[in-house]
N, C-alpha and C positions, 0 to 999 in steps of 0.2 A: 650272571649261567654258563654253568660247564654243562664242555658236550656231551658227556654221561647226564646229565641234569637232563639235558634238553632231549635227549633220545629216548628215557625215559620216559618223560612225557609227551613227544610227537612222535619218534619213529619207533626203534627197538634199540636196547641195550643188553649188555650181555653181562654178568655177575658172578666172580668168582667164591660159590659157599660151600667151598670143601671144608673148610673149619668147623662147620656147623655138624654136632654128633650124630652119628649114621650107626642103631643097631640093629640087629636082625634078628627075631625071637622063632625059633623052630620047636618041633616034640609037636606029640599029638595035643596035651591041654593047652598051647598055646594061644588061642582062641577064647577059650573058656578063661584063662587065668587073665587074660588083659581084659576082657572084658566088664570082670570082677572088679579089677585096679585104675579102670577111666571113667571119665564122664559120661563117653559117647559108645552110641549101639557099635558092638565090633562082631558079637557072635554070628548077627545075620548077612556078612558083608561076605562078598564072592569074589575073587580074583579079578584085578581092576578098578575096586573100587577103594575108598580111602576115607579116611575125616579127621577133623582135628577135633583133638581131645585134650581134656586135664588130667594133672592124677592130685590128687585130693587128700590130705589126710582125715582122721575121723574127725575132724573138728569140723572137717568140710573146707577149711586152706587150701589154694591151690601150691602146689609144692613144683611142678612144672608143665608145662606145656609143651606137645607134639603132635605131629602128624603123623597119623597109622598108614601106610600101603601094605592092602592084602595083597601075594603071590599064590601060588598053585601052593606051596608047601614052607614059606616062612610070612612071618609081616616084616617088613621093614618101621622101623620108628625114628622119626628127622625130628629133630631138638636143635635149642640154642646149642652155641659153641661148649659153653659154662654148664651147664646141666646134662653132658654127656654120662659122668659119672655117675652124677644124681639119682637120674631116672635109672639103671641100670641098677643100682645098688636097693633103687624102691622096692623096684621087681622082685630083685633077688629075697629081700625080705619077705615075700609073702612067699616064696616056692616052697614050697614042703613036700607033698607027697606027689607035686605036678612032676610031669614030664615034660619038661620046659628048656631049652637051649637055649642062651644069650649068648651073642657073638658080637663083638666093638668092633666095626666093620669100617669105622670110620680112616683107618691110616688106607688099606689098600681099596680104598675108593674114592669117589671125587662127587664133587656137585656142582654144575654151571644154572644159573636159570637165564632165561631170557623173554627181560619183559616190558612192555612199553604198548601202544596201541597198533602197529606191524607184527608183534611178534606171534600173534597167531597164523598171521599167513607164513613168516620161516618156519616155523613149526608142523604147524598144523594136528596140533595133537588133540586130546577130547576137548568135549566142551561141558561139562560136568564136574564142577568146583572138586576138588582130591582124587577126582577118577585117575588112570595112568595106561597107559602102552607101551608095549616096548617102541624102540625106536633106534633100530640097527642094534647096537648090542648094548644098546643103553635102554633107560626106563625114563618115558617124559609124563610128567606131573604135573596136574593143573591146579598150579597152588605159587604164588609169590611172596619173599615180604614184604615188595611192597605195597600190592595190595593192586598195581594197576595188571592189565589182561597180561597173562604168557604161561613160562611153565618152568618146572625144576628139573632138571635132565639129572641124572643120579649113572653113573659109570665106573669101570676101572681107574683104578689112580693112573695107570698109562695111557686112556683113552682120550683122558683130558684136552692135551695141546689137538687132536683132531676135532673134536669138537668145537674149540673156541673157532678153529678153522673154517669150520664150515658154517658158525654163525656170524661169525665177520665178513666171509665169502658172501652171504645172503644179506647182507645190509647193518647188521647190529657192528654196535660199537661199545671199548671198552665203559660201565661208568663202576664207579669209586663202592667204598662202604657208604663215606658221607653220602653221596649223590643216593645213595639207598634209602638212607637216615631219614633226610629231607623227605622225600618222595612218602615213605612211609609214612611222617609226620604229617604233612598236606593230607593223606587220604584218611586219618586218622585210625594207623593201624597201630594196635598195641604190640609192646615186644615183653617178654617177660623178664624182668631184670630190670628193669627202668620203668615200663610202668602197670606191669603186672608185677605184684610182689608174694611171697609165700606166706603174706599175714594176709590176701586179698581173697574175696569171697565170690565164687562165681557170676552171682548176678551183679557183681559189681561191676567186676569190668565190661559187664554189655557181650559180652562175645558165649551169646548162647547157642551159637553154632555148634561150640563145644559141648554142649550139655542133652541128654537124651532123658525126657521124662517119662518113658513107655517102656526102659531095656529091664526094669525089674531092679535088682540089689548091686552095687556097688558101694564101695569103701568113700564114704562121706556122702553118700545119698542122704541120709538120715536129714543133714544140715541144711542140703540143698532143698528139699522137698518142706522142710521146716519153713526155709524164708517166701518157696515160691505158696503155700498157706495162706503165710501171714500179707503175702503182695507187695511188701518192698522192700527193699536197704536203705540205709539211714544217708548213702554217698552213690553215686555211678562215677566212671571215669568216661567223661564226655570230651568231644573236640573244639577249641573255642581257636576264636580271630579276634588279633583284637589290635590298634594301632601304637607302636610304642612298645616300652614295659610293665603297661599300664592292663594288666592281669584282673578279671574282675574278682570284687573281694572275698573273699574266703574258697576260693581255687585253691586245688595243693596242686603246681602244678607238676610233671612229672616229665615231658617232653616238650621241648619248642627249639624252633628255628624259625627264623626271617626266610618267608617266603622268597625265590629270586623270583618270579610269575606275577605277586600281587606288591610284594612287598611289605605286606601286614607280617605279626607276629601271625601262625597257628603254633597251637598247644594241644598237647596231652595234658587233663588236671582233672581230679578228682572233686565236684563237688558235692553240696545236699541234695540230697532227690526230692 
């Protein structure tokens, strides 16, 4: 059990997530365009709110996932490192007469996350998932990659050392990407590229907080609604826990770890619904 893992589980740890993609959308049509392209409610968002959403293709398959954060004059799109170019390309494909400008802000910004049971006491940020507030010259949003309580802090790149120093002074210790991966899987949190694929349907992933069924038309909606009307999909992503390497028969394992806490194998897997 590493110190970083233990801090994520029992206290507070910080993670450097600066490699994640950060895309800024500006322009008067930004909300309408993002509303029409993502699976969640965007038009009704007000500054300080955010959501988790999918980008779908016309066949309803998930092409990317992202967190959207609404500001007075822009949206911030936060996504996996390997999806950075794909997300921008997908959105630009549908900009026709829209007044929307996309800027890749990854290089000039940074992202540090603080997570664990003690994280809310360290930062005292918002208590609604995906909501965000100013934090000095930074923005603190209530979302973590591990599923633990905590916040994602967005800041100018030159401010990252000061953010880390402040978190460490408050008691957070550094955790590695592998520490975060173990806790993520233990908590049953899927990751695009590992557990969510570009062939996955939203209902298969069971991440329905990414989908609004009241927002009206969006790309891929017809398939999502058809599945809802039918009532089920043939397979679903679930969290499994078992001894050794003996996974249940018929389970397609997508991610697995041996839990340092229990010694059991914890996995995410697709099983027949």
